[in-house]
N, C-alpha and C positions, 0 to 999 in steps of 0.2 A: 503495499499500500504505500501511496506516497507520502511525504511529510504535509501535512497542511498545518499553514502559519495563518492565525486568523486573531485570535486575542492579542493585543499589545505585550511586547515586551517588559514592561513594566508590572501587567497584572499577573504575569508568568513567573516572573522573581518574588512578588509578593505572595503568590501561590506555591511559591518552594519555602518561605519565612514559615509559613503558615503550617505548609508539612511538617516543619522543624518546633513549632513550639515558639517561634522566636517572632515578637512584635515590632523590634526595632533593632538596625543593626548600623555598623560602618561599613563602607561601602570600598571598594578602591577599582579605578577601572581605566581605560584610555580611549573605548571607542565612544563618541557621542551617541549613536543607536542604542546601547546598553545604558547611559546614566541620565539622558536628557529627560525621561520618561518617569525616572525616579523622582529627580528634581522638580520635576512642574507638577504631576499628577498626583504622586505619590508621597509626599514632603515629609510626612508624619514617621515613617518609617525609616528614614535618613538621620542618623546618628551622628554621622559624620560623610564627608565625600573627600576621598584623595584622589586626584587626575596625573597618572604618569603620561608627560611631553602629550598630550592629546592628540587625537586625529580628531578635528571638529570642535568648534568652541561656540559658545552662546553663554557670555556674560547675561545675560537679560534673565536665565535660566536661574544661571547660577546663584545673583544676587540675596536671593531668599537664605543663603545659607549661611551669608554673614561668615563667622569664624569658625563653624564648621567647615570651610573649605579647605585643602594644601592642593597645589599645584607644584608639580616639578617641572622645570623646563630645563629643555639644553642651552648652552650659554651662546651656541653662533650656530647659524645656516638656519636653511629649511623654514620653518615656520614661527622658530625661534621669537623675531622682531613683532608676529601677529602675533604672537601668543603675550608677549609681555603688553604689546598696544591695548589689547583685549582687558588684561590682568589689570590697567590702570584703572578701571571702571568697578573694581572689587576689593576698594582699599584695606577690608578688614580681613580678607584670605589670609593663609600665611602661605610663602612663596619660597621655592629651593630651588636654587639654580643650579644645575648639575655640572661643574667644574669642568674645562675641559671636552666639552662633549657636543661633537655635530649634532642636530635634532636628527632623532634615528624615523627611518621610514618603516612603512605598514609591517616592515618583515625583522625588523630589527629587533633583536634576544635581548630585552632591556633589563631582564633578570639577571641574565649573566655579564652585561656590560655595566650596570651600575648599580648593583642589587648593593655591594658595600655601601653607597651613600644612598640610596632609598628607604630601606631597612631601618636603620636609627634614627632618621629623621620621621617617616612615618611612627614609630611608637614615641617618640619624645610628643608628636601632634595628638595621637591618640588616647595617649597618657591626659594631656591636659583638657579634652575634652570630655575623657571620663569622669575626671574630678571636679567637672563642671555638670555632666548631665547626661553621662554617658549610657547605654542601653543595659538592661540587666543581664545577670551572668544567664548563658543558655544552658542546657544540659540536652541537648538533643538524643532520641534512643534510637535513632537513624545514622547508617554510616555511610551510605550511598544509596541513590535513586534517581529518578524521574519522574517530570511534574512538567506537563503540557510541552514536551520537548525540549526540556531544557533538564540537564544532566546534571547533577551536584553530589558531591564528597564533604566528608566531614571529617576535620581531624583537630585534637585540644580539647580545652576547656576555658571556661571564661567568658567576657563580653562579646558576642558574635562578630565575625569580621566575615564580610562577602568579597572573596576574589573574583572580578570580571575578567573575562580575555584581553590580553597585553596583547592588541592585535593580530599578527601574523608570527611572532616570534616561536619557533620550536619548542623553546622547552618552558614556554609561558613564566608561571612564578614556583615552580617545581623547585628550583635553586634556593631559594629564600622562603619558604612555607613554613620550615622548622622553626625558624626565628622568629615567629608569630607564635606557632600555637605553644611556645613557653606560655603565653599571657591570652590568649585569644581563643575563642573557640574557631576556629577558619571555615568557611563555606566555599567552597570552589567551585565555581559555576562552569559551563560548557555545554557545546551540542550547537543542533543547527539554525540556535534561534541568535546566538550572543557572539559579537568580535568580528573578526572580516572573515570568519565562517559563516554567522550570519548574512551579513553582505553579500560574498560570494554565492551561498544560496537562494538568497533573497534576488537578486540581478539573475539567476540562472531560472527563474521563473518568470519572471518578467516578460509580456509579448513582446516587448521592443528590442530586447537583447536575443530574445531566441530567433525572432525575425532577421536578425541579421546573421547568426549561428546558422540557421536553420536554409539560409540564402548558401551560403558558404559547402554545409553537409550536402544540400541538394548538388550543387557542381560539384561535388565529389564521387556521384554515383553511386554510393556504396551498393551493393548487391548483398542478396541473402547469402549467408553463412562465409562471408567476407573477414577478415579478423580487422579492427579496427584498436588503433591506439592514438590517444590522446596524452600531447606531449606538454607537461604543466596542468596536471589535470586540477591543482589544488584540492575542494570539499569532493571531488567527483561529480558533481550535479550535473554536467555535461555529458559525463561518461553514464551515469543513470540517463539523462533523457536520449540520447543517441540510440542505448539500450531500447528503451521503451518506442523511440520513434521506427525504428527497424524492427518493429514485432518481435522483439526478443529472437530475432535470427541470426544476432552475431555475435562472437564472442570481444567484450570492450573490454582492454586493458589503458589502464592510466599510469604516467609516472610524475613524481612531483620530486623536488627535492625539500620539500618544509615534510618534517616527520610530525610536526602536529598536524597538520593538515590531514596525512595520510591516516592518523590515527582515526582522526573524525569520519574522513573520507570511509572507511571500514567500517565503523561503527552506525553511520546512518545508512550504508548497502545494505548491511544486514538487519536492522531494522525496517528495512523496504522490504527485505525479501528479495533483492538483487546480488547477493555476495554468490552465488551460483553463476551469474552470469558477465558480473563487473569484477575486476581484479585489481588492484593498486602495488606498486613497487617503487622503491627508492631508489631516484637518480637525478641526472644532471640533464636538461635538456642540449646542453651543449657536448654530453658524451654520453648516450644512449646507451641504459644497461641490458640492450639487447642486438644480437646478430644480425646479420647483413640480411637481408631481403625476408625479414620475419614476419610482416604485416602488409596488409593488400591497401587501406587507408591509413594516412596518418595526418590528424590535424591536430590543430595550436589555438587559442583564443586569448587573448591578450597576456600573452608570455613575452613576446619578441621584444618587447619592450624592457624586462626586466632581465634580460641574459644577453652574451656577445653574438648581436645576429648574425656575426658572418661565419661561427660556429656551429649554432644552433642550426641554419637551413639546409648544410652538407646532411648532417646526423639524420635529419630526418626523411632528406632523400635515400641516404645507406641503410636505413632499415625498412623501407617500402622495397616490396619484391617489383621487379619490370613488368609494366604494366600498371601498378596501384598508383595513385593519385596522394599529392600532398596538398593540403587544403589550411592556409593559414589567414588567422584575422588578426588585426592589430591597431590599437589607438591611431586615431588620425589629430594627434595637438599640435598640427601643422593648418588648423581647418577650424572655421569658427562653430563654436554651438549654439544653439537657439534655445532664447532661454521665453516663453508666450507671459511674458509679465507687463502691463501698462507703465516700461520706467520711463525715464527723462532720457532723452537718445543718447545723451553723451556717455550717461550712467551703463544703460543697457550695451552699447558697445564695446566699453572698456570688458564687462564682465563674459560677455561672449568672444572675444576676440583673445586668441591664443599669444603666449601660454597661458593656461590657467589650469594647470596642476601645479599641487605642490612637491608632488614626488615625482623626479625624472625618472627614475629606474636606474638601470646600468649605462655607464658612460657609453659603451658600445654597442647600445639597444636601439632597438628600430622604434621609431613611433610618429613616422611621416611618410609620405609619398617614396620613400627610399626604397620602402620595400619592393614597389615593382621593379627597381633595376635591380635590387639583391635577387629577385627572383626569375628575372630575366637572364642571369648570368648562371642559372643552376642547369641548362639543360634540357627542359621538361619541354615537354609535347603539349598541345591541346591547352596551352594556359590562357587564364581567365583573368582579368585584373579589374577590381573596380570598390571603388568609395560606398559605404552603405551607411546610413544616418537611421539612427534609432531613436524613437521619443518615449520617455519614462513620464506615466503620470501616476503610478502608485505611489501613495502617502509616505511609506516607509522609504522608497529611494528617493521621492523628494527630498526627505528630512536628511537623508545622507549626506546628497549632493551639496542642501544648502548649508550644512554642516562644514562643508569647505569654502562657500563663498562669502559666508556673512562676516566670518573675521577678517576678511580684506576690507572690509567696508568701514568707514566711519560711521559716528552715532546717526548723523543725520542720513546717510546713505541707508544704513541698514534700518531704519524707521521707514524711510521708501519702500525698502524691498518687501517689509514685513506687511505694512498698508496695502503694498499691490497683492502681493502674493494671498493673504486674508480675502481679500476681493475675486481675486481668480480662483479661491478653492471654493468658496460660495458661489461663484457662478457654474464651476465645474470645470474649467478651462486651462488650468495650472496645468503645462508640462515642460520639460527641457528635453530637448532632442542634442544627443551627440553623434559625433561622426566617427567612423572606422575604416580601415584599409583592407580590403581581402585579395586573396590570390588563390589560384589554383592551377595546379598541373600533373601531369602524368608524365610517369619516370619511363624513358625509353627500355 
């Protein structure tokens, strides 16, 4: 059965707390989609909120937390200046600068890289909150389980501390959990609702994104019984989708370098009853762990930005059989996106014009039309090359996209955006369209 995501994330997190007999807890998070609903819709359950180099920011949503907010920020690069500017509107919050640390991308392993700095600062902050008005000591009788698509595990005893995912870092909180369990009842949450897993799973269910991937897969002309590989499968959402789209007639393999994603991918596939058809393997798209001529079709979606493209593309060709097809979809950060909001012309143009991403990916990655030149050099036959525009109107996806846009605006611009978005949502006309580059070819 396909995982269905209906209730908001915050309601499901509260469901986990109720299952454990917890009324109020400390929270630590990174992804805006995980914490924003808690801060806005159920603030009574939030004893404190810690954000670790946040991915997306909303100062307005965080303002009511006052002194119960702790934010770690890198001291250079990426979104550092943006987060610092937004924190200026939150004078009561505690701020910690991570020394000599460049702002980490979605895939950084922060617990490994900065655990020694994060843990003591968090413990000091939590102790101060507890002394003022902390949550009651929790004694859950359940060590692990699932509530509405959220998986939880419980360790330690004391006031409850809920750890939400740290982006897509392979180790998540594992290296530092022991330091917290000495004083806290630590509840670690994961699953297809949360963090980058939730983002990839959510995007992989949207009609806009699937229309782009569907065009790519249609061009690859998968035949019954052919072996299919996805390079850079993440949570496996597209592997499962391809298996269903081909009426379960094709074995689908996924490969990814991220062990955290692979753990989640295997568990989701098992729960959906697809583990006998879809398999997952650890490995890099730059050096695939498969023999030559192993697959009939190899495809990849929004991965070529994050690897050395000139190493990845020949690898895709290598593992495909003669007559097999290679299909690649990549971000088009050289093209405008489209925001369907009635904003003043200069603001709308700035928001829509590239560059409009904070996470640039690999320095040798490909996020522009050079994909077509790279593809042409592979010596493939029957090549098809085309851009594609995908439209997103789903509330969760729009919230995720706004989380990257709002922090880049000043207060006046942010107010204009919020007013326009509220009106468009009431009218049912709010959507954001983003471009991709696509290429498909056949190995001689």
